C-alpha positions, -999 to 999 in steps of 0.1 A, spaced: 178 -38 -157 190 -25 -124 195 13 -118 214 31 -89 194 53 -66 202 71 -35 192 74 1 183 111 1 145 107 -10 140 81 16 157 102 43 135 131 34 103 110 35 111 95 68 119 128 85 91 150 72 62 126 62 29 113 76 30 74 76 0 49 72 22 19 78 21 -11 100 55 -23 104 83 5 101 109 -15 118 124 -28 85 133 9 76 152 14 110 187 6 98 184 32 71 171 57 96 197 49 121 225 53 96 208 86 84 207 101 119 242 91 127 255 105 94 269 74 81 279 67 46 255 43 29 265 21 -1 250 27 -34 218 7 -38 205 -10 -69 169 -13 -75 156 -35 -101 135 -16 -127 99 -18 -120 79 -41 -141 42 -51 -145 31 -86 -159 7 -93 -187 -15 -124 -185 -37 -138 -214 -63 -168 -213 -51 -201 -228 -67 -236 -228 -53 -242 -193 -63 -207 -178 -44 -177 -173 -6 -176 -183 20 -150 -189 13 -133 -223 42 -137 -248 59 -106 -260 39 -92 -289 7 -111 -282 -25 -97 -296 -48 -114 -275 -68 -97 -247 -49 -96 -215 -50 -85 -178 -21 -66 -163 -8 -74 -129 7 -44 -110 30 -55 -82 30 -34 -50 56 -55 -27 75 -29 -8 67 -1 16 51 28 -3 66 61 -11 54 87 -36 89 88 -53 113 61 -60 139 56 -32 169 32 -24 143 7 -7 109 16 -25 93 22 -59 76 53 -63 38 50 -67 39 79 -91 59 55 -115 34 26 -108 4 50 -115 19 62 -147 26 27 -160 -9 17 -151 -26 48 -166 -6 44 -198 -22 9 -202 -57 20 -197 -60 31 -233 -46 -1 -247 -77 -19 -262 -61 -53 -254 -58 -47 -218 -91 -58 -203 -84 -51 -167 -59 -50 -138 -49 -68 -107 -30 -51 -80 -7 -77 -63 -1 -63 -30 23 -75 -3 29 -43 17 28 -29 52 18 5 39 39 37 38 38 74 32 4 90 31 13 111 -1 20 78 -18 -15 69 -18 -32 93 -42 -13 85 -73 -26 48 -72 -60 59 -62 -61 81 -94 -50 53 -115 -75 29 -101 -103 55 -107 -92 60 -143 -92 22 -150 -127 16 -135 -140 47 -152 -129 32 -185 -150 1 -177 -119 -21 -168 -121 -41 -137 -94 -38 -109 -90 -65 -83 -67 -64 -53 -49 -98 -47 -33 -94 -11 -11 -112 11 0 -86 37 -20 -55 31 -20 -29 58 -26 7 63 -18 27 31 -17 -4 11 -52 -12 24 -65 21 15 -54 14 -20 -69 -20 -21 -103 -8 -7 -107 12 -39 -107 -18 -61 -136 -37 -72 -129 -65 -49 -102 -76 -25 -92 -113 -23 -66 -127 2 -40 -152 -9 -39 -178 19 -50 -186 54 -13 -187 70 4 -153 61 -22 -131 48 -36 -102 68 -54 -68 62 -62 -38 83 -41 -14 105 -64 14 93 -49 44 111 -19 69 109 11 83 128 37 106 123 76 107 131 98 136 134 134 142 146 139 166 177 176 176 170 176 203 197 195 181 220 232 180 224 249 162 196 269 143 221 239 128 235 222 118 203 190 125 186 154 119 199 128 106 175 92 116 184 63 96 173 26 105 174 -6 86 167 -40 96 157 -66 91 184 -85 68 163 -57 45 160 -57 32 196 -45 -4 185 -19 7 159 16 -1 170 0 -1 206 31 -14 225 54 12 209 28 40 214 25 34 250 62 38 256 59 74 244 55 106 265 49 141 258 20 164 248 13 157 211 -23 173 208 -14 195 178 0 169 158 -27 144 168 -53 170 154 -34 170 120 -32 132 118 -71 130 129 -78 150 99 -58 125 76 -75 95 92 -110 108 86 -101 110 49 -88 75 52 -119 62 68 -142 79 44 -124 66 15 -125 29 30 -161 32 38 -170 43 3 -150 16 -13 -161 -12 10 -198 -5 15 -205 -37 34 -177 -29 59 -187 -35 96 -174 -3 107 -185 -7 143 -166 -41 147 -139 -37 172 -106 -27 157 -119 -22 121 -113 15 120 -88 18 149 -57 1 134 -62 -36 142 -50 -62 118 -71 -92 107 -65 -127 94 -85 -138 64 -116 -155 81 -122 -124 104 -112 -100 75 -138 -114 53 -164 -116 83 -163 -79 89 -161 -70 53 -125 -60 48 -120 -86 21 -143 -105 -3 -128 -141 -4 -99 -161 -9 -81 -165 -42 -47 -171 -59 -32 -145 -82 -40 -167 -112 -76 -169 -99 -78 -132 -95 -64 -128 -133 -93 -152 -145 -118 -133 -124 -109 -101 -141 -113 -116 -176 -148 -129 -165 -159 -94 -152 -144 -78 -183 -166 -101 -205 -196 -96 -184 -192 -58 -186 -191 -59 -223 
């Protein structure tokens, strides 16, 4: 079922938020329309759904409605991340609530986060981290199956039991860093608005070409972003104990294709979504 949403929440997030994101460009049309006070059409966002799989003779397959067999829940994270639902994104609060509600189901043996995301708002991370922690504390494995998994999305993936990349063509992980954007509206309205972007000092390679085009003295905001990235780094180090933190680019915002990502400890291997689901079934049986 599709439901109508509005652009106000996204506009607020874009204007006031700190972002952990690798590719903000897809949001620029919405930002531009917002800044120019243009009326935007009502958007429809399909209802957010998780998927349930059970084991059959041929491996993992989608569980039919009403099935009483043990199952693994696949939680899709396929958009830029915001805490609350917007016209362009599902809210991680809603995702986390759905995931947490299923932790207590005795038929649910574990979860796979199916991630294809460039990251998003910093405040979108905690709800999913809490849901992952609750599932793992209940003894239910949580794996990350990733295609594009950058910045805030990788923060979430790093807290799972393992990270598996989908393919050698489009899959990538990393972009561990942060930046903030704010609107300088002190200028004459006839000349337009100035969007100011500031990067954390640890993120030297994050959106580097864009960063080098900026001028100004952003030291105060750099310090705020630096504190956020320190927390980000600590979480990734804790979640990925074999991470080669001194490898070039790992903690400074670079992105990595599968072979290198596995080599430096950002990922554990290659696996399809179905293989990840079957892996969770194996882990759940072993834990019992």
